[in-house]
C-alpha positions as CSV (number, residue, x, y, z in Angstrom):
1,X,0.1,-0.7,0.1
2,X,0.7,3.7,-1.0
3,X,1.2,6.4,1.8
4,X,-1.4,8.9,0.8
5,X,-0.7,12.6,1.6
6,X,-5.2,12.9,2.5
7,X,-6.8,9.5,3.0
8,X,-9.8,9.7,1.6
9,X,-13.3,7.7,2.4
10,X,-12.8,6.2,-1.0
11,X,-9.2,4.8,0.1
12,X,-10.2,3.3,3.0
13,X,-13.1,1.5,1.7
14,X,-10.9,0.3,-1.0
15,X,-7.2,0.9,-0.6
16,X,-6.6,-2.8,1.1
17,X,-4.9,-4.0,-1.9
18,X,-1.2,-5.1,-0.2
19,X,-0.7,-8.7,1.2
20,X,0.4,-9.2,4.1
21,X,3.9,-8.3,5.5
22,X,6.2,-10.2,7.5
23,X,6.2,-9.0,11.2
24,X,8.3,-9.1,14.2
25,X,7.0,-10.2,17.7
26,X,8.7,-7.2,19.3
27,X,7.1,-3.6,20.0
28,X,9.5,-0.6,18.0
29,X,9.9,2.9,18.4
30,X,10.9,4.8,15.8
31,X,14.7,6.0,15.2
32,X,15.6,9.0,13.9
33,X,19.3,10.0,12.6
34,X,20.1,7.1,15.5
35,X,17.9,9.3,18.4
36,X,15.8,7.2,20.0
37,X,12.5,9.1,21.4
38,X,10.0,8.0,23.7
39,X,7.3,9.2,25.7
40,X,5.9,8.0,29.0
41,X,3.8,8.0,31.9
42,X,4.9,7.2,35.6
43,X,2.7,6.3,38.3
44,X,2.8,5.8,41.8
45,X,1.8,2.8,43.9
46,X,-1.7,4.2,44.1
47,X,-1.9,4.4,40.2
48,X,-2.0,8.5,40.6
49,X,0.2,10.0,38.0
50,X,3.2,11.8,38.5
51,X,3.8,15.0,36.9
52,X,6.9,16.8,38.6
53,X,9.9,14.9,38.1
54,X,13.2,15.6,36.8
55,X,16.1,14.0,34.0
56,X,17.7,13.2,37.3
57,X,14.8,10.8,38.6
58,X,15.4,8.3,35.8
59,X,17.8,5.8,34.4
60,X,17.7,4.4,30.9
61,X,19.0,1.2,29.3
62,X,19.4,-0.4,26.2
63,X,19.2,-4.1,25.6
64,X,20.4,-3.7,29.3
65,X,23.3,-1.1,29.1
66,X,22.6,2.8,30.6
67,X,21.9,5.2,27.9
68,X,23.0,9.0,28.4
69,X,19.5,11.1,28.2
70,X,20.3,14.2,25.8
71,X,16.5,15.4,25.9
72,X,14.5,15.3,29.0
73,X,11.0,17.5,28.8
74,X,7.5,17.6,30.1
75,X,5.3,17.0,26.9
76,X,1.9,18.9,27.5
77,X,3.7,21.1,24.8
78,X,3.9,19.4,22.2
79,X,1.6,19.4,19.1
80,X,-0.9,16.2,19.7
81,X,-2.7,14.3,16.8
82,X,-5.7,12.1,17.7
83,X,-7.1,9.6,15.5
84,X,-10.9,8.2,17.2
85,X,-11.7,5.2,15.9
86,X,-14.9,4.2,16.8
87,X,-16.3,0.5,15.8
88,X,-20.1,0.3,14.6
89,X,-20.8,-3.1,14.8
90,X,-24.3,-4.1,16.3
91,X,-22.6,-5.1,19.3
92,X,-21.3,-1.8,20.1
93,X,-25.1,-0.4,19.4
94,X,-26.4,0.7,22.6
95,X,-22.8,2.9,23.5
96,X,-22.5,5.0,20.4
97,X,-24.8,7.4,21.6
98,X,-22.8,7.9,24.8
99,X,-19.7,7.7,22.8
100,X,-20.8,10.6,20.4
101,X,-21.6,12.8,23.1
102,X,-18.2,12.0,25.4
103,X,-16.0,12.1,22.2
104,X,-17.2,15.8,21.7
105,X,-16.3,17.1,25.3
106,X,-12.8,15.5,24.9
107,X,-12.0,17.2,22.1
108,X,-13.4,20.2,23.5
109,X,-11.0,20.0,26.3
110,X,-7.8,18.5,25.2
111,X,-7.4,20.4,21.5
112,X,-5.8,23.1,21.1
113,X,-5.1,25.5,17.8
114,X,-1.6,23.8,16.9
115,X,-3.7,19.9,17.7
116,X,-5.5,17.8,15.2
117,X,-7.3,15.2,15.1
118,X,-9.9,12.5,12.6
119,X,-12.4,10.2,12.7
120,X,-13.1,6.4,12.1
121,X,-15.7,4.6,12.2
122,X,-15.5,0.9,11.3
123,X,-18.0,-2.2,11.0
124,X,-18.0,-4.5,7.5
125,X,-16.6,-1.0,5.9
126,X,-14.2,1.9,7.2
127,X,-15.3,4.4,7.0
128,X,-13.5,8.5,7.3
129,X,-15.9,10.7,8.3
130,X,-13.2,13.7,9.4
131,X,-10.0,14.3,7.8
132,X,-7.0,15.8,9.9
133,X,-8.6,19.3,11.8
134,X,-7.7,21.2,14.2
135,X,-11.9,22.6,14.5
136,X,-14.1,21.1,17.5
137,X,-17.0,22.0,14.8
138,X,-15.8,19.9,11.8
139,X,-15.3,17.1,14.4
140,X,-18.9,17.2,15.4
141,X,-20.1,17.3,12.2
142,X,-17.9,14.2,11.6
143,X,-19.5,12.6,15.0
144,X,-23.4,13.4,14.1
145,X,-23.1,11.4,11.2
146,X,-21.8,8.1,12.8
147,X,-24.9,5.2,13.1
148,X,-24.6,2.3,14.7
149,X,-25.5,-0.7,12.6
150,X,-29.0,-2.3,14.7
151,X,-27.8,-5.8,16.1
152,X,-29.1,-8.3,13.7
153,X,-30.8,-12.0,15.6
154,X,-29.2,-15.0,13.6
155,X,-30.8,-18.6,14.6
156,X,-28.3,-20.3,16.4
157,X,-27.6,-23.3,19.1
158,X,-28.5,-21.5,21.6
159,X,-29.8,-18.2,22.8
160,X,-27.2,-16.1,22.4
161,X,-27.4,-13.2,19.4
162,X,-24.8,-12.8,17.0
163,X,-23.9,-9.7,14.5
164,X,-22.7,-10.0,10.9
165,X,-19.5,-11.1,10.5
166,X,-17.3,-8.4,9.1
167,X,-15.9,-5.7,12.7
168,X,-12.4,-5.0,10.6
169,X,-10.7,-3.4,14.2
170,X,-7.1,-4.1,12.9
171,X,-7.9,-2.6,9.5
172,X,-8.8,0.5,11.1
173,X,-5.5,1.2,13.5
174,X,-3.4,-0.1,10.3
175,X,-4.8,2.9,8.7
176,X,-4.8,5.3,10.9
177,X,-1.4,4.5,12.3
178,X,0.0,4.2,8.6
179,X,-1.6,6.7,6.3
180,X,-2.9,9.5,9.1
181,X,0.0,9.3,11.8
182,X,2.9,7.8,10.3
183,X,3.7,11.8,8.8
184,X,3.1,14.2,12.2
185,X,4.8,15.2,14.4
186,X,4.9,15.4,18.0
187,X,2.7,13.2,20.5
188,X,0.4,11.0,18.3
189,X,-2.5,9.1,19.8
190,X,-4.8,6.5,18.2
191,X,-8.1,6.0,21.0
192,X,-10.0,2.9,20.2
193,X,-13.8,2.6,21.4
194,X,-14.5,-1.1,20.7
195,X,-15.1,-4.7,21.9
196,X,-12.0,-6.0,20.9
197,X,-13.6,-8.6,18.5
198,X,-12.2,-8.6,15.0
199,X,-14.1,-10.6,12.5
200,X,-13.0,-10.2,8.8
201,X,-9.6,-7.5,8.8
202,X,-7.6,-7.8,6.1
203,X,-4.4,-6.6,8.2
204,X,-3.8,-9.4,11.4
205,X,-3.2,-8.1,14.7
206,X,1.2,-7.4,14.2
207,X,-0.2,-5.8,11.3
208,X,-1.6,-3.5,12.8
209,X,0.3,-3.7,15.8
210,X,3.7,-2.9,13.9
211,X,2.5,-0.5,11.9
212,X,1.5,1.8,14.6
213,X,5.3,1.5,15.9
214,X,6.6,2.5,13.1
215,X,4.2,5.8,13.3
216,X,5.0,6.5,16.7
217,X,1.7,6.0,18.3
218,X,0.2,4.8,21.6
219,X,-3.0,3.5,21.3
220,X,-5.9,3.8,24.4
221,X,-8.5,1.1,24.3
222,X,-12.2,1.9,25.3
223,X,-13.7,-1.4,25.8
224,X,-17.1,-1.6,26.2
225,X,-18.9,-5.0,25.6
226,X,-22.2,-6.9,26.3
227,X,-22.4,-10.1,27.9
228,X,-24.5,-11.6,25.0
229,X,-21.8,-11.3,22.5
230,X,-18.4,-11.9,21.5
231,X,-14.6,-9.4,22.9
232,X,-11.5,-9.4,23.1
233,X,-10.3,-7.6,25.7
234,X,-6.8,-9.5,25.9
235,X,-6.6,-7.9,21.8
236,X,-6.8,-4.3,23.1
237,X,-4.2,-5.2,25.5
238,X,-1.9,-6.7,23.4
239,X,-2.4,-3.3,21.3
240,X,-2.2,-1.1,24.0
241,X,0.0,-2.2,26.6
242,X,3.0,-2.5,23.9
243,X,3.0,0.6,22.4
244,X,2.3,2.8,25.8
245,X,-1.1,3.0,26.6
246,X,-3.3,1.4,28.4
247,X,-7.2,0.2,28.7
248,X,-10.0,1.7,29.6
249,X,-13.3,-0.3,30.7
250,X,-16.3,1.9,29.6
251,X,-19.3,-0.5,30.3
252,X,-20.4,0.6,33.6
253,X,-22.4,3.4,33.5
254,X,-20.3,7.4,33.3
255,X,-17.5,4.6,32.7
256,X,-17.2,6.7,28.6
257,X,-17.0,10.2,30.7
258,X,-14.4,9.4,33.5
259,X,-12.4,7.3,31.0
260,X,-12.5,10.0,28.6
261,X,-11.7,12.5,31.4
262,X,-8.8,10.4,32.6
263,X,-7.0,10.0,29.3
264,X,-7.1,14.1,29.3
265,X,-5.0,14.1,32.7
266,X,-2.7,11.3,31.6
267,X,-2.1,13.6,28.2
268,X,-1.2,16.3,30.6
269,X,0.8,14.4,32.3
270,X,3.3,12.8,30.3
271,X,7.3,13.3,29.8
272,X,9.9,12.8,26.9
273,X,13.5,11.9,26.5
274,X,15.4,10.9,23.7
275,X,19.4,9.3,23.4
276,X,21.5,8.3,21.3
277,X,22.6,4.6,21.3
278,X,26.1,3.6,22.1
279,X,25.2,0.6,19.7
280,X,25.3,2.6,16.3
281,X,25.7,-0.9,14.1
282,X,22.6,0.1,12.3
283,X,22.3,-3.8,11.5
284,X,17.7,-3.9,11.9
285,X,18.1,-5.3,15.3
286,X,15.9,-5.3,17.9
287,X,17.2,-3.6,20.9
288,X,15.1,-3.7,24.1
289,X,14.8,-0.6,26.3
290,X,13.8,0.3,30.1
291,X,13.2,3.5,31.4
292,X,14.1,2.9,35.6
293,X,12.6,5.3,38.0
294,X,15.1,6.0,40.8
295,X,12.1,5.7,43.1
296,X,11.2,2.1,43.2
297,X,8.2,2.9,44.3
298,X,6.6,4.1,40.7
299,X,5.9,2.5,37.7
300,X,7.0,3.7,34.2
301,X,4.1,2.9,31.0
302,X,6.0,3.0,28.0
303,X,7.1,0.9,24.8
304,X,9.6,-1.4,25.4
305,X,12.3,-1.3,22.7
306,X,12.9,-0.5,18.8
307,X,14.4,-1.4,15.8
308,X,18.0,-0.1,14.9
309,X,18.0,1.9,11.9
310,X,18.2,-1.0,8.5
311,X,15.1,-2.7,9.8
């Protein structure tokens, strides 16, 4: 698949002409001129965000060898690009209306003039409802077009209602990362509202995960499920955990509003650092990275490594 400067609705519906790619199983951090950049979050024992630390509070290791931090900063002032991906399959029907309202409020609170966002829906088809924009009114217009697919009962051996095959979650993640986020600067985030169940994607889970890493994006998953339908929280934990994000359970009443508020707070409490690796071989090998806080009671939430140049 070619990278397009502008992803259109037609691209999303028809842009799956490339064959599968071979994928490594490790998370990736992009390297630019032998400079490794990592965005991360720190929490205390109680799970609260810690946002007042300095460069001297961290040590970075690559494959067990300590690295010198070249740049360290709080990330609240870096440009932010957000892709909101909404699952509109039948199993998500009951949460679509609440999700639209909560997302609108989130954009209104988070986006600044230099930030961008876009909106994609996915079910049996993928649709770009709003391209990259800093306009909340345009995003609201896109959200107003989101319509969930009504559940369809299919007679099976049991009383469990099912929905037609075709919830292309991994295709949506892959295309959002490859066509919309890869060439953007600053912090890049995918917000995924879904039950995690994928049926019919062309791209495999590791395709979507690798492309997200290559785009330097972080996935935050908003997990919603109806007990009568299938779900896959494990798939969301893999996507989010390996990219430095996390999973929010939004199933309970008020869960979406709380989760969007927590995500907003997390984005305001992030750090970023960069270093030039002591191993300067451009062999395409995977290198594990660990950020250790000097206070052992703190926990760092970040991706786990990168592929050197040549991968």
